[in-house]
RODO-2510 file (C-alpha; in nm, 4 decimals, decimal comma):
residues 421
     n   res          X          Y          Z
     1     m     6,1408     9,6714    11,0397
     2     t     6,0363    10,0333    11,0895
     3     t     6,3722    10,2138    11,1104
     4     a     6,7114    10,1694    10,9489
     5     d     7,0635    10,3095    10,9578
     6     l     7,0573    10,4029    10,5897
     7     v     6,8131    10,3815    10,3012
     8     l     6,9168    10,4041     9,9371
     9     r     6,6085    10,5429     9,7672
    10     n     6,5115    10,5033     9,4012
    11     v     6,7761    10,2438     9,3199
    12     t     6,7427    10,0967     8,9724
    13     l     6,8081     9,7246     9,0244
    14     p     6,9752     9,5037     8,7609
    15     t     6,6279     9,3732     8,6745
    16     g     6,5174     9,7263     8,5828
    17     r     6,2861     9,7529     8,8821
    18     r     6,3201    10,0643     9,1000
    19     a     6,3182    10,0111     9,4769
    20     d     6,4530    10,1316     9,8094
    21     i     6,7335     9,9380     9,9781
    22     v     6,7012     9,9332    10,3558
    23     i     7,0270     9,8851    10,5489
    24     a     7,0952     9,8180    10,9161
    25     g     7,4069     9,6806    11,0830
    26     g     7,5974     9,6880    10,7543
    27     i     7,3566     9,4389    10,5921
    28     v     7,0671     9,4752    10,3489
    29     r     6,7510     9,4138    10,5520
    30     h     6,4766     9,4862    10,3013
    31     v     6,4297     9,5808     9,9374
    32     g     6,1069     9,7464     9,8377
    33     a     5,8883    10,0008    10,0133
    34     p     6,0536    10,2891    10,2020
    35     v     6,0992    10,3018    10,5792
    36     r     6,2283    10,5649    10,8179
    37     a     6,6068    10,5888    10,8409
    38     d     6,8782    10,7850    11,0180
    39     e     7,0155    10,8785    10,6751
    40     t     6,8975    10,8489    10,3155
    41     i     7,0606    10,8776     9,9741
    42     d     6,8502    10,9530     9,6683
    43     c     6,9964    10,7359     9,3913
    44     a     6,7798    10,8765     9,1105
    45     g     7,0140    10,9771     8,8297
    46     y     7,2872    10,7401     8,9460
    47     t     7,3898    10,3910     8,8467
    48     c     7,4194    10,1962     9,1727
    49     l     7,6732     9,9127     9,1652
    50     p     7,7667     9,6711     9,4422
    51     g     8,1083     9,7599     9,5827
    52     a     8,3872     9,6045     9,3776
    53     v     8,6220     9,3372     9,5123
    54     d     8,9735     9,3842     9,3747
    55     m     9,1284     9,0453     9,4418
    56     h     9,4771     9,1428     9,3221
    57     v     9,6510     9,4434     9,4789
    58     h     9,9966     9,5161     9,6202
    59     m     9,9465     9,7665     9,9037
    60     r    10,3206     9,7920     9,9784
    61     g    10,3809     9,9550    10,3199
    62     g    10,6621     9,8522    10,5537
    63     v    11,0009     9,9246    10,3949
    64     q    10,8170    10,0086    10,0704
    65     v    10,6016    10,2770    10,2278
    66     e    10,7273    10,5397     9,9834
    67     k    10,5452    10,3519     9,7038
    68     e    10,2102    10,3068     9,8808
    69     d    10,0650    10,2201    10,2210
    70     w     9,7390    10,0715    10,3425
    71     h     9,5816    10,4126    10,3980
    72     t     9,6648    10,5713    10,0633
    73     g     9,6008    10,2486     9,8752
    74     t     9,2575    10,1902    10,0241
    75     v     9,1602    10,5566     9,9951
    76     s     9,2427    10,5154     9,6267
    77     a     9,0306    10,2004     9,6172
    78     i     8,7273    10,3710     9,7720
    79     a     8,7535    10,6610     9,5270
    80     g     8,7258    10,4056     9,2462
    81     g     8,4287    10,2155     9,3890
    82     v     8,6339     9,9273     9,5326
    83     t     8,5276     9,8330     9,8857
    84     v     8,7332     9,5142     9,9407
    85     v     9,0966     9,4584     9,8382
    86     v     9,3058     9,1406     9,8533
    87     d     9,6742     9,2048     9,9211
    88     q     9,9409     8,9872     9,7616
    89     p    10,2183     8,8337     9,9740
    90     n    10,5320     8,9315     9,7775
    91     t    10,5965     9,2045    10,0304
    92     v    10,9388     9,2827    10,1780
    93     p    10,9880     9,0463    10,3565
    94     p    10,7470     8,8039    10,1859
    95     i    10,4638     8,6584    10,3907
    96     t    10,5759     8,3036    10,4653
    97     t    10,4760     8,2480    10,8304
    98     p    10,1629     8,2925    11,0445
    99     e    10,3415     8,5632    11,2425
   100     l    10,4163     8,7679    10,9308
   101     l    10,0616     8,7247    10,8066
   102     r     9,9121     8,8358    11,1385
   103     a    10,1444     9,1373    11,1402
   104     r    10,0244     9,2313    10,7919
   105     v     9,6630     9,2075    10,9058
   106     r     9,7367     9,4294    11,2072
   107     e     9,9046     9,6836    10,9797
   108     a     9,5948     9,6920    10,7599
   109     e     9,3571     9,7155    11,0562
   110     g     9,5394    10,0280    11,1688
   111     e     9,5469    10,2064    10,8323
   112     a     9,2915    10,0715    10,5817
   113     v     8,9644    10,2522    10,5164
   114     c     8,7782     9,9622    10,3497
   115     g     8,7513     9,5860    10,3625
   116     f     9,0643     9,3797    10,3044
   117     a     9,2106     9,0312    10,2946
   118     v     9,5712     8,9082    10,2863
   119     n     9,7134     8,6182    10,0849
   120     a     9,9858     8,3759    10,1894
   121     g    10,3192     8,3496    10,0115
   122     v    10,4034     8,0284     9,8271
   123     f    10,7753     7,9690     9,8647
   124     p    10,9835     7,6631     9,9613
   125     g    10,9795     7,6404    10,3402
   126     a    10,6680     7,8561    10,3809
   127     d    10,4311     7,7475    10,6592
   128     l    10,1252     7,6976    10,4404
   129     s     9,9037     7,5274    10,6996
   130     g     9,9958     7,7803    10,9670
   131     m     9,9085     8,0717    10,7389
   132     r     9,5817     7,9058    10,6403
   133     d     9,4849     7,8805    11,0073
   134     a     9,5987     8,2408    11,0669
   135     g     9,3498     8,3687    10,8107
   136     a     9,5158     8,3736    10,4696
   137     m     9,2517     8,4352    10,2049
   138     a     9,4351     8,2464     9,9283
   139     f     9,7814     8,1161     9,8406
   140     g     9,9787     8,3375     9,6047
   141     e    10,0039     8,4864     9,3640
   142     t    10,2178     8,1754     9,3174
   143     f    10,5015     8,2601     9,0818
   144     a    10,5514     8,0171     8,7964
   145     a    10,7922     8,2815     8,6593
   146     p    10,9923     8,5559     8,8325
   147     s    10,8419     8,9014     8,8766
   148     s    10,8909     9,2029     9,1033
   149     y    10,9775     9,0768     9,4535
   150     g    10,8863     8,7198     9,3594
   151     e    11,1089     8,4336     9,2439
   152     g    10,9710     8,1772     9,0007
   153     l    10,9204     7,8183     9,1132
   154     d    11,0545     7,5288     8,9063
   155     p    10,7904     7,2779     8,7854
   156     e    10,8717     7,0155     9,0494
   157     t    10,8436     7,2675     9,3328
   158     l    10,5305     7,4215     9,1833
   159     k    10,3635     7,0801     9,1648
   160     e    10,4562     7,0079     9,5258
   161     m    10,3186     7,3421     9,6412
   162     l     9,9939     7,3057     9,4486
   163     t     9,9486     6,9571     9,5937
   164     r     9,9977     7,0906     9,9473
   165     i     9,7576     7,3797     9,8900
   166     h     9,4940     7,1427     9,7526
   167     a     9,5312     6,9165    10,0577
   168     l     9,4583     7,2211    10,2743
   169     g     9,1475     7,3041    10,0714
   170     g     9,3080     7,6314     9,9687
   171     l     9,2710     7,8552     9,6655
   172     a     9,5923     7,8808     9,4605
   173     t     9,6374     8,1948     9,2519
   174     v     9,9026     8,1567     8,9826
   175     h    10,1251     8,4056     8,7987
   176     a    10,2121     8,2115     8,4812
   177     e    10,4754     8,3336     8,2338
   178     e    10,7830     8,2180     8,0438
   179     v    11,0873     8,4462     8,0580
   180     a    11,3590     8,4340     7,7926
   181     g    11,6376     8,6483     7,6516
   182     e    11,8373     8,9378     7,7907
   183     a    11,7112     9,2349     7,9895
   184     p    11,4700     9,4230     7,7600
   185     a    11,5462     9,7793     7,6501
   186     t    11,1993     9,8642     7,5140
   187     l    10,8361     9,7738     7,5679
   188     a    10,8401     9,5635     7,2510
   189     d    11,1486     9,3780     7,3797
   190     h    10,9687     9,3203     7,7083
   191     d    10,6686     9,1789     7,5208
   192     r    10,8963     8,9392     7,3313
   193     a    11,0907     8,8346     7,6432
   194     r    10,7667     8,7451     7,8234
   195     s    10,5671     8,6525     7,5162
   196     g    10,1975     8,5873     7,4935
   197     a    10,2666     8,2450     7,3461
   198     g    10,4974     8,1682     7,6390
   199     e    10,2295     8,2821     7,8838
   200     a     9,9782     8,0421     7,7270
   201     r    10,2285     7,7556     7,7508
   202     a    10,2979     7,8413     8,1156
   203     v     9,9259     7,8463     8,1925
   204     q     9,8806     7,5076     8,0293
   205     a    10,1807     7,3656     8,2175
   206     a    10,0653     7,4991     8,5559
   207     a     9,7142     7,3682     8,4977
   208     a     9,8591     7,0242     8,4224
   209     l    10,0600     7,0271     8,7469
   210     a     9,7576     7,1100     8,9634
   211     p     9,5664     6,8204     9,1227
   212     d     9,2243     6,7434     8,9830
   213     g     8,9507     6,9366     9,1563
   214     m     9,1719     7,1949     9,3248
   215     r     9,0641     7,5564     9,3592
   216     l     9,2804     7,7208     9,0926
   217     h     9,2829     8,0815     8,9750
   218     f     9,5060     8,2348     8,7067
   219     c     9,6095     8,5959     8,7594
   220     h     9,6313     8,8758     8,4992
   221     l     9,6072     8,6735     8,1776
   222     s     9,6912     8,8963     7,8837
   223     t     9,5979     8,6970     7,5722
   224     a     9,3024     8,5067     7,4355
   225     a     9,5177     8,1938     7,4017
   226     s     9,6082     8,2063     7,7721
   227     i     9,2454     8,2326     7,8772
   228     r     9,1534     7,9359     7,6615
   229     a     9,4457     7,7299     7,7987
   230     a     9,3430     7,7805     8,1611
   231     r     9,1278     7,5776     8,3937
   232     g     8,9683     7,7024     8,7107
   233     t     8,8952     8,0754     8,7098
   234     v     9,0764     8,3457     8,5149
   235     e     9,1480     8,7122     8,5764
   236     a     9,2266     8,9969     8,3391
   237     t     9,3447     9,3480     8,4169
   238     p     9,2315     9,6875     8,2896
   239     h     9,5817     9,7602     8,1602
   240     h     9,5793     9,4568     7,9332
   241     l     9,2262     9,5430     7,8186
   242     f     9,2723     9,9160     7,7639
   243     l     9,6435     9,9611     7,6884
   244     s     9,8909     9,8275     7,4319
   245     h    10,2628     9,8984     7,4190
   246     e    10,2016    10,0692     7,0850
   247     m    10,0285    10,3526     7,2731
   248     f    10,3566    10,4514     7,4413
   249     a    10,7067    10,5501     7,3428
   250     g    10,9241    10,2407     7,3211
   251     d    11,1236    10,3200     7,6340
   252     d    10,8359    10,4515     7,8493
   253     t    10,8838    10,2678     8,1769
   254     r    10,5407    10,3749     8,3056
   255     a    10,4002    10,1020     8,0804
   256     r    10,6421     9,8342     8,1999
   257     v    10,4468     9,5620     8,3784
   258     n    10,4452     9,1820     8,4121
   259     p    10,2923     9,0262     8,2067
   260     p    10,3840     9,2943     7,9523
   261     l    10,1454     9,5123     7,7594
   262     r    10,0845     9,3433     7,4251
   263     d    10,0389     9,4792     7,0731
   264     e     9,7061     9,6196     6,9546
   265     a     9,5951     9,3017     6,7807
   266     t     9,6522     9,0975     7,0967
   267     r     9,4731     9,3569     7,3087
   268     r     9,1688     9,3415     7,0821
   269     g     9,1864     8,9629     7,0965
   270     l     9,1646     8,9774     7,4752
   271     w     8,8411     9,1768     7,4468
   272     s     8,7026     8,8989     7,2249
   273     c     8,7220     8,6749     7,5349
   274     w     8,5260     8,9133     7,7565
   275     d     8,2562     8,6565     7,8286
   276     e     8,5192     8,3970     7,9287
   277     i     8,6904     8,6259     8,1822
   278     d     8,5715     8,5461     8,5356
   279     v     8,7283     8,8373     8,7222
   280     v     8,8662     9,1804     8,6417
   281     a     9,1318     9,2812     8,8969
   282     s     9,3759     9,5711     8,8885
   283     d     9,7118     9,4167     8,9883
   284     h     9,7665     9,7553     9,1552
   285     a    10,1469     9,7619     9,1923
   286     p    10,2725    10,1196     9,2336
   287     h    10,6327    10,2343     9,2116
   288     t    10,7663    10,5832     9,2689
   289     v    10,8369    10,8310     8,9898
   290     p    11,2170    10,8129     9,0533
   291     e    11,2064    10,4321     9,0284
   292     k    11,0148    10,4498     8,7021
   293     g    11,2632    10,7139     8,5852
   294     l    11,5469    10,4613     8,5807
   295     p    11,6718    10,3266     8,2447
   296     f    11,4284    10,0723     8,1009
   297     e    11,6561     9,7764     8,1764
   298     s    11,6610     9,8686     8,5474
   299     a    11,3138    10,0149     8,6046
   300     p    11,0729     9,7956     8,8057
   301     s    10,7630     9,6421     8,6506
   302     g    10,4239     9,7381     8,7888
   303     i    10,1602    10,0097     8,7613
   304     p     9,8896    10,1611     8,9840
   305     g     9,5303    10,0805     8,8938
   306     v     9,2892    10,0134     9,1827
   307     e     9,1224    10,3561     9,1541
   308     t     9,0769    10,3499     8,7767
   309     m     8,9636     9,9867     8,7312
   310     v     8,5848    10,0213     8,7603
   311     p     8,5731    10,3781     8,6180
   312     l     8,7375    10,2553     8,2958
   313     l     8,4855     9,9719     8,2704
   314     m     8,1956    10,2078     8,3406
   315     a     8,3067    10,4281     8,0510
   316     a     8,3022    10,1161     7,8327
   317     v     7,9461    10,0521     7,9523
   318     r     7,8493    10,4066     7,8557
   319     r     7,9915    10,3400     7,5074
   320     r     7,7841    10,0163     7,4990
   321     r     8,0956     9,8059     7,4507
   322     i     8,0071     9,5843     7,7475
   323     t     7,7003     9,5396     7,9655
   324     l     7,6526     9,6753     8,3141
   325     a     7,5565     9,3263     8,4305
   326     s     7,8920     9,1878     8,3151
   327     v     8,0804     9,4583     8,5069
   328     i     7,8886     9,3781     8,8258
   329     e     7,9584     9,0074     8,7778
   330     k     8,3319     9,0410     8,7042
   331     t     8,4206     9,3115     8,9574
   332     s     8,1960     9,2211     9,2512
   333     w     7,9922     8,9030     9,2527
   334     r     8,2319     8,6593     9,0884
   335     p     8,5426     8,7592     9,2873
   336     a     8,3393     8,7383     9,6092
   337     a     8,2284     8,3874     9,5114
   338     v     8,5834     8,2789     9,4180
   339     l     8,7127     8,4032     9,7526
   340     g     8,4166     8,2810     9,9557
   341     i     8,3272     8,6156    10,1132
   342     p     7,9751     8,7598    10,1507
   343     r     7,8678     8,9371     9,8357
   344     a     7,7494     9,2951     9,8136
   345     g     7,4183     9,3321     9,6378
   346     f     7,0498     9,3990     9,6298
   347     l     6,9011     9,1115     9,8297
   348     p     6,8273     9,0834    10,2025
   349     g     7,1389     8,9549    10,3785
   350     d     7,3815     9,0996    10,1213
   351     r     7,6793     9,3078    10,2324
   352     a     7,5819     9,6760    10,2139
   353     d     7,8699     9,8076     9,9986
   354     y     7,7770    10,0293     9,7016
   355     a     7,9147    10,2884     9,4625
   356     l     7,6991    10,5483     9,2878
   357     y     7,8125    10,6453     8,9381
   358     p     7,6894    10,9554     8,7541
   359     d     7,6173    10,9621     8,3825
   360     e     7,9090    11,1971     8,3132
   361     v     8,2155    11,0552     8,1391
   362     t     8,5394    11,2322     8,2331
   363     r     8,9053    11,1766     8,1499
   364     i     9,1588    11,0323     8,3900
   365     d     9,3860    11,2964     8,5409
   366     a     9,6661    11,1477     8,7520
   367     s     9,6866    11,4632     8,9623
   368     s     9,3346    11,3962     9,0953
   369     l     9,4007    11,0317     9,1882
   370     h     9,4900    10,9174     9,5394
   371     a     9,7657    10,6569     9,5010
   372     k    10,0836    10,7750     9,6682
   373     c    10,2961    10,7233     9,3572
   374     g    10,1234    11,0175     9,1822
   375     w    10,1118    10,8883     8,8239
   376     s     9,8942    10,6681     8,6018
   377     p     9,9468    10,4946     8,2658
   378     f     9,5759    10,5572     8,1975
   379     e     9,6185    10,9359     8,1808
   380     g     9,3623    11,0879     7,9429
   381     l     9,1435    10,7780     7,8994
   382     d     8,7661    10,7991     7,9443
   383     a     8,6326    10,7040     8,2879
   384     v     8,3279    10,7370     8,5115
   385     f     8,4214    10,7858     8,8778
   386     p     8,1699    10,7332     9,1612
   387     d     8,0258    11,0332     9,3430
   388     e     7,9390    10,8360     9,6551
   389     v     8,0586    10,5084     9,8088
   390     v     7,8908    10,3182    10,0911
   391     v     8,0945    10,0728    10,2989
   392     r     7,9164     9,8407    10,5424
   393     g     7,6083    10,0571    10,5358
   394     t     7,7845    10,3878    10,6030
   395     r     7,8621    10,6722    10,3629
   396     a     8,2404    10,6449    10,3400
   397     y     8,3018    10,8764    10,0430
   398     v     8,0915    11,1685     9,9215
   399     c     8,2049    11,3782     9,6249
   400     g     8,5718    11,3599     9,7172
   401     d     8,5195    11,3823    10,0937
   402     y     8,6170    11,0802    10,3066
   403     r     8,3763    11,0355    10,5943
   404     e     8,4689    10,7279    10,7965
   405     a     8,7078    10,4316    10,7847
   406     h     8,5754    10,0731    10,7811
   407     p     8,8798     9,8417    10,7857
   408     a     8,6963     9,5073    10,8002
   409     w     8,9209     9,2016    10,7714
   410     y     8,7899     8,9114    10,5638
   411     p     8,9802     8,5955    10,6648
   412     g     8,9936     8,2870    10,4462
   413     r     8,7987     7,9660    10,4918
   414     g     9,0852     7,7935    10,6749
   415     y     9,0763     8,0494    10,9573
   416     l     8,7042     8,0019    11,0005
   417     s     8,7419     7,6225    10,9989
   418     s     9,0276     7,6267    11,2507
   419     k     8,8214     7,8351    11,4919
   420     r     8,5422     7,5766    11,4877
   421     e     8,7741     7,2848    11,5625
***
């Protein structure tokens, strides 16, 4: 080809080779020698990463619009180098029918600024096959224990649901915890009530209930023991990697989340499993400042995190704690493979989503973030935020300036199969 929509010049590839990436129609067309283009970006001095896929977000909206909406949530995602988000179905009301799922997709199409997918709710009476055909990306998170806006399923019901999902060829994503004791009054109480040992037992139990060979994914595992008890793929969050409850005052509700933040020893143990973690996802679950200002016993669990996920990991790369290749794998390529969507990358045919990261390490300042809730538990931590983000071959974000929305819907495999029948 002789012309292109966009060329990324002087990109340092994961192999160490420097090349130009030629983009047309939102797809990588050529990697190598330069060609003429409508627009170019000189990537010298930047680390160019494929756009991240955050496969665990709660974009709120609807009656929860004061917490977040598709526009503010996906603007926040773009500013953090995330170009595809997967919304969880424990909305209000929960997504249990094809009609509700299609309405959620329409809501996103009207407000989102990046790629998105929507999961189906797993509740007794939910129309699983109908939601699969309507485009659900995955089933769940499936609650093996209660959490915000989600009731836990008993083992018999969970087994039945997993069996039905497997028969549909679906991906089940599981929230596994044990809950015991009275309402916690402190972060340490919360940790004990939803203990790491209980989480590992719940993971093991859910894995045993799942049919052999099913597509199974465990959400937000917070301990090394849980990761080692799982089968299928496993996900960890930045808050369990970078935060412990010992970093906060005992009654600081900003750090209240399910599964809970653990102690420092457990947090360090989670890092020891870095190579065994398939996916890093944010579990972006914002609540308003007044909600988080309630007494600990009444305050909701959940924290914002889609914008800070990759920047926190990039700061860890700069400190040589982890490799750049592992960040690309866990935030972009592996989640795309788990979900079955086209990957962003550096080969012809790849999706042309990228984020360009400078060398400068900054500190997280909640006042400069874009989530509607206006606060962050990561305040003051080191981060590297992208200067530019490309979505589907178009400059969507340049040094804080949003250029153009690209709300591409990525339906699940069942939708694609049903359309061929």
